[in-house]
Biotite code that builds the C-alpha atoms (Angstrom):
import biotite.structure as struc

atoms = struc.array([
    struc.Atom([26.198, -44.797, 39.382], chain_id="A", res_id=1, res_name="MET", atom_name="CA", element="C"),
    struc.Atom([27.064, -47.882, 37.381], chain_id="A", res_id=2, res_name="ILE", atom_name="CA", element="C"),
    struc.Atom([24.163, -49.925, 36.080], chain_id="A", res_id=3, res_name="SER", atom_name="CA", element="C"),
    struc.Atom([23.732, -53.539, 37.083], chain_id="A", res_id=4, res_name="GLU", atom_name="CA", element="C"),
    struc.Atom([23.886, -54.401, 33.381], chain_id="A", res_id=5, res_name="GLU", atom_name="CA", element="C"),
    struc.Atom([27.371, -52.828, 33.119], chain_id="A", res_id=6, res_name="ARG", atom_name="CA", element="C"),
    struc.Atom([28.491, -54.602, 36.291], chain_id="A", res_id=7, res_name="LEU", atom_name="CA", element="C"),
    struc.Atom([27.328, -57.905, 34.818], chain_id="A", res_id=8, res_name="GLN", atom_name="CA", element="C"),
    struc.Atom([29.288, -57.168, 31.617], chain_id="A", res_id=9, res_name="GLU", atom_name="CA", element="C"),
    struc.Atom([32.446, -56.578, 33.656], chain_id="A", res_id=10, res_name="LEU", atom_name="CA", element="C"),
    struc.Atom([31.859, -59.731, 35.682], chain_id="A", res_id=11, res_name="LEU", atom_name="CA", element="C"),
    struc.Atom([31.325, -61.760, 32.521], chain_id="A", res_id=12, res_name="ASP", atom_name="CA", element="C"),
    struc.Atom([34.634, -60.400, 31.210], chain_id="A", res_id=13, res_name="GLU", atom_name="CA", element="C"),
    struc.Atom([36.417, -61.277, 34.456], chain_id="A", res_id=14, res_name="ALA", atom_name="CA", element="C"),
    struc.Atom([35.139, -64.830, 34.767], chain_id="A", res_id=15, res_name="ILE", atom_name="CA", element="C"),
    struc.Atom([35.079, -65.954, 31.149], chain_id="A", res_id=16, res_name="VAL", atom_name="CA", element="C"),
    struc.Atom([36.158, -69.622, 30.989], chain_id="A", res_id=17, res_name="ASP", atom_name="CA", element="C"),
    struc.Atom([35.916, -70.066, 34.779], chain_id="A", res_id=18, res_name="CYS", atom_name="CA", element="C"),
    struc.Atom([34.406, -73.345, 35.944], chain_id="A", res_id=19, res_name="TYR", atom_name="CA", element="C"),
    struc.Atom([34.152, -73.093, 39.704], chain_id="A", res_id=20, res_name="ASP", atom_name="CA", element="C"),
    struc.Atom([34.082, -70.645, 42.607], chain_id="A", res_id=21, res_name="GLU", atom_name="CA", element="C"),
    struc.Atom([37.866, -70.649, 43.060], chain_id="A", res_id=22, res_name="GLU", atom_name="CA", element="C"),
    struc.Atom([38.485, -69.865, 39.381], chain_id="A", res_id=23, res_name="GLU", atom_name="CA", element="C"),
    struc.Atom([35.874, -67.092, 39.503], chain_id="A", res_id=24, res_name="GLU", atom_name="CA", element="C"),
    struc.Atom([37.596, -65.624, 42.568], chain_id="A", res_id=25, res_name="PHE", atom_name="CA", element="C"),
    struc.Atom([40.924, -65.643, 40.709], chain_id="A", res_id=26, res_name="SER", atom_name="CA", element="C"),
    struc.Atom([39.315, -64.124, 37.613], chain_id="A", res_id=27, res_name="GLY", atom_name="CA", element="C"),
    struc.Atom([37.880, -61.216, 39.603], chain_id="A", res_id=28, res_name="VAL", atom_name="CA", element="C"),
    struc.Atom([41.130, -60.721, 41.525], chain_id="A", res_id=29, res_name="LEU", atom_name="CA", element="C"),
    struc.Atom([43.288, -60.598, 38.397], chain_id="A", res_id=30, res_name="ILE", atom_name="CA", element="C"),
    struc.Atom([40.823, -58.460, 36.424], chain_id="A", res_id=31, res_name="SER", atom_name="CA", element="C"),
    struc.Atom([40.513, -55.874, 39.195], chain_id="A", res_id=32, res_name="VAL", atom_name="CA", element="C"),
    struc.Atom([44.279, -55.793, 39.698], chain_id="A", res_id=33, res_name="ASP", atom_name="CA", element="C"),
    struc.Atom([44.958, -55.331, 35.979], chain_id="A", res_id=34, res_name="GLU", atom_name="CA", element="C"),
    struc.Atom([42.248, -52.733, 35.356], chain_id="A", res_id=35, res_name="ASN", atom_name="CA", element="C"),
    struc.Atom([42.635, -50.411, 38.338], chain_id="A", res_id=36, res_name="VAL", atom_name="CA", element="C"),
    struc.Atom([45.238, -47.658, 38.034], chain_id="A", res_id=37, res_name="ALA", atom_name="CA", element="C"),
    struc.Atom([47.260, -48.312, 41.191], chain_id="A", res_id=38, res_name="TRP", atom_name="CA", element="C"),
    struc.Atom([48.386, -46.623, 43.375], chain_id="A", res_id=39, res_name="PRO", atom_name="CA", element="C"),
    struc.Atom([45.219, -44.932, 44.651], chain_id="A", res_id=40, res_name="LEU", atom_name="CA", element="C"),
    struc.Atom([44.396, -42.927, 47.756], chain_id="A", res_id=41, res_name="PRO", atom_name="CA", element="C"),
    struc.Atom([41.845, -44.528, 50.053], chain_id="A", res_id=42, res_name="ALA", atom_name="CA", element="C"),
    struc.Atom([40.559, -44.618, 53.601], chain_id="A", res_id=43, res_name="GLN", atom_name="CA", element="C"),
    struc.Atom([40.842, -47.521, 56.006], chain_id="A", res_id=44, res_name="LEU", atom_name="CA", element="C"),
    struc.Atom([38.795, -47.097, 59.186], chain_id="A", res_id=45, res_name="ALA", atom_name="CA", element="C"),
    struc.Atom([38.786, -43.342, 58.580], chain_id="A", res_id=46, res_name="GLY", atom_name="CA", element="C"),
    struc.Atom([42.562, -43.125, 58.189], chain_id="A", res_id=47, res_name="MET", atom_name="CA", element="C"),
    struc.Atom([44.190, -42.123, 54.886], chain_id="A", res_id=48, res_name="PRO", atom_name="CA", element="C"),
    struc.Atom([46.196, -44.828, 53.125], chain_id="A", res_id=49, res_name="VAL", atom_name="CA", element="C"),
    struc.Atom([47.750, -45.366, 49.720], chain_id="A", res_id=50, res_name="GLU", atom_name="CA", element="C"),
    struc.Atom([46.673, -48.587, 48.014], chain_id="A", res_id=51, res_name="VAL", atom_name="CA", element="C"),
    struc.Atom([49.654, -49.918, 46.086], chain_id="A", res_id=52, res_name="LEU", atom_name="CA", element="C"),
    struc.Atom([47.900, -52.852, 44.448], chain_id="A", res_id=53, res_name="GLY", atom_name="CA", element="C"),
    struc.Atom([46.481, -56.246, 45.250], chain_id="A", res_id=54, res_name="LEU", atom_name="CA", element="C"),
    struc.Atom([48.331, -59.045, 47.015], chain_id="A", res_id=55, res_name="ASP", atom_name="CA", element="C"),
    struc.Atom([47.511, -62.185, 45.033], chain_id="A", res_id=56, res_name="GLU", atom_name="CA", element="C"),
    struc.Atom([49.601, -64.440, 47.282], chain_id="A", res_id=57, res_name="SER", atom_name="CA", element="C"),
    struc.Atom([47.660, -63.382, 50.414], chain_id="A", res_id=58, res_name="ALA", atom_name="CA", element="C"),
    struc.Atom([44.210, -63.466, 48.774], chain_id="A", res_id=59, res_name="SER", atom_name="CA", element="C"),
    struc.Atom([41.952, -66.499, 48.877], chain_id="A", res_id=60, res_name="ASN", atom_name="CA", element="C"),
    struc.Atom([38.285, -67.425, 49.122], chain_id="A", res_id=61, res_name="LEU", atom_name="CA", element="C"),
    struc.Atom([38.354, -67.448, 52.931], chain_id="A", res_id=62, res_name="ARG", atom_name="CA", element="C"),
    struc.Atom([40.270, -64.185, 53.443], chain_id="A", res_id=63, res_name="ARG", atom_name="CA", element="C"),
    struc.Atom([38.976, -62.374, 50.384], chain_id="A", res_id=64, res_name="GLY", atom_name="CA", element="C"),
    struc.Atom([40.975, -60.060, 48.173], chain_id="A", res_id=65, res_name="ILE", atom_name="CA", element="C"),
    struc.Atom([43.874, -58.480, 50.036], chain_id="A", res_id=66, res_name="GLN", atom_name="CA", element="C"),
    struc.Atom([45.459, -55.172, 49.087], chain_id="A", res_id=67, res_name="ALA", atom_name="CA", element="C"),
    struc.Atom([48.939, -53.851, 49.762], chain_id="A", res_id=68, res_name="ARG", atom_name="CA", element="C"),
    struc.Atom([48.641, -50.466, 51.445], chain_id="A", res_id=69, res_name="ILE", atom_name="CA", element="C"),
    struc.Atom([51.054, -47.858, 52.695], chain_id="A", res_id=70, res_name="ARG", atom_name="CA", element="C"),
    struc.Atom([50.147, -46.182, 55.975], chain_id="A", res_id=71, res_name="ARG", atom_name="CA", element="C"),
    struc.Atom([52.536, -44.023, 57.962], chain_id="A", res_id=72, res_name="ASP", atom_name="CA", element="C"),
    struc.Atom([55.375, -45.083, 55.670], chain_id="A", res_id=73, res_name="GLY", atom_name="CA", element="C"),
    struc.Atom([54.856, -48.805, 56.290], chain_id="A", res_id=74, res_name="LYS", atom_name="CA", element="C"),
    struc.Atom([53.570, -51.319, 53.745], chain_id="A", res_id=75, res_name="VAL", atom_name="CA", element="C"),
    struc.Atom([50.837, -53.542, 55.158], chain_id="A", res_id=76, res_name="GLN", atom_name="CA", element="C"),
    struc.Atom([47.935, -55.662, 53.985], chain_id="A", res_id=77, res_name="ARG", atom_name="CA", element="C"),
    struc.Atom([44.251, -54.837, 54.270], chain_id="A", res_id=78, res_name="ALA", atom_name="CA", element="C"),
    struc.Atom([41.101, -56.417, 52.930], chain_id="A", res_id=79, res_name="SER", atom_name="CA", element="C"),
    struc.Atom([39.959, -54.644, 49.772], chain_id="A", res_id=80, res_name="LEU", atom_name="CA", element="C"),
    struc.Atom([36.376, -54.721, 51.059], chain_id="A", res_id=81, res_name="ILE", atom_name="CA", element="C"),
    struc.Atom([37.434, -52.547, 54.030], chain_id="A", res_id=82, res_name="ASP", atom_name="CA", element="C"),
    struc.Atom([38.891, -49.763, 51.862], chain_id="A", res_id=83, res_name="LEU", atom_name="CA", element="C"),
    struc.Atom([36.928, -46.709, 50.779], chain_id="A", res_id=84, res_name="THR", atom_name="CA", element="C"),
    struc.Atom([38.026, -44.943, 47.626], chain_id="A", res_id=85, res_name="PHE", atom_name="CA", element="C"),
    struc.Atom([37.339, -41.326, 46.821], chain_id="A", res_id=86, res_name="GLY", atom_name="CA", element="C"),
    struc.Atom([37.800, -39.684, 43.456], chain_id="A", res_id=87, res_name="ASP", atom_name="CA", element="C"),
    struc.Atom([39.344, -42.209, 41.033], chain_id="A", res_id=88, res_name="VAL", atom_name="CA", element="C"),
    struc.Atom([39.423, -42.451, 37.247], chain_id="A", res_id=89, res_name="ASP", atom_name="CA", element="C"),
    struc.Atom([36.345, -43.862, 35.520], chain_id="A", res_id=90, res_name="GLU", atom_name="CA", element="C"),
    struc.Atom([37.848, -47.234, 34.579], chain_id="A", res_id=91, res_name="ASN", atom_name="CA", element="C"),
    struc.Atom([39.186, -47.840, 38.097], chain_id="A", res_id=92, res_name="SER", atom_name="CA", element="C"),
    struc.Atom([35.833, -46.787, 39.566], chain_id="A", res_id=93, res_name="ALA", atom_name="CA", element="C"),
    struc.Atom([34.000, -49.324, 37.385], chain_id="A", res_id=94, res_name="GLU", atom_name="CA", element="C"),
    struc.Atom([36.253, -52.211, 38.382], chain_id="A", res_id=95, res_name="TRP", atom_name="CA", element="C"),
    struc.Atom([36.157, -51.290, 42.074], chain_id="A", res_id=96, res_name="LEU", atom_name="CA", element="C"),
    struc.Atom([32.347, -51.096, 41.842], chain_id="A", res_id=97, res_name="ALA", atom_name="CA", element="C"),
    struc.Atom([32.328, -54.513, 40.167], chain_id="A", res_id=98, res_name="LEU", atom_name="CA", element="C"),
    struc.Atom([34.407, -55.900, 43.042], chain_id="A", res_id=99, res_name="PHE", atom_name="CA", element="C"),
    struc.Atom([31.996, -54.543, 45.690], chain_id="A", res_id=100, res_name="HIS", atom_name="CA", element="C"),
    struc.Atom([28.957, -55.752, 43.740], chain_id="A", res_id=101, res_name="TRP", atom_name="CA", element="C"),
    struc.Atom([30.469, -59.226, 43.291], chain_id="A", res_id=102, res_name="TRP", atom_name="CA", element="C"),
    struc.Atom([31.659, -59.437, 46.915], chain_id="A", res_id=103, res_name="ALA", atom_name="CA", element="C"),
    struc.Atom([28.222, -58.537, 48.248], chain_id="A", res_id=104, res_name="SER", atom_name="CA", element="C"),
    struc.Atom([26.420, -61.174, 46.150], chain_id="A", res_id=105, res_name="ALA", atom_name="CA", element="C"),
])
């Protein structure tokens, strides 16, 4: 379990020099994308998928952060909030936890 203090440290790192909600969104998006070791196995609605990375061009404040996933050999998009990750490396786990913590605030 990651402490709230550690999550706040990661968020502060992600949004340094951000002045509004849109910049903060971009800061979190880029930080998560750069710090997670893609590709990763995940579940989407109980089905196994491979998360290839984040789709910056499809992500926005209204839609949220979108991920590129591979399911049944096809590359698709899915909301990062809808993906469940299993056993991932410690750094990736921290940044994914930061994303969920930030998204639920």
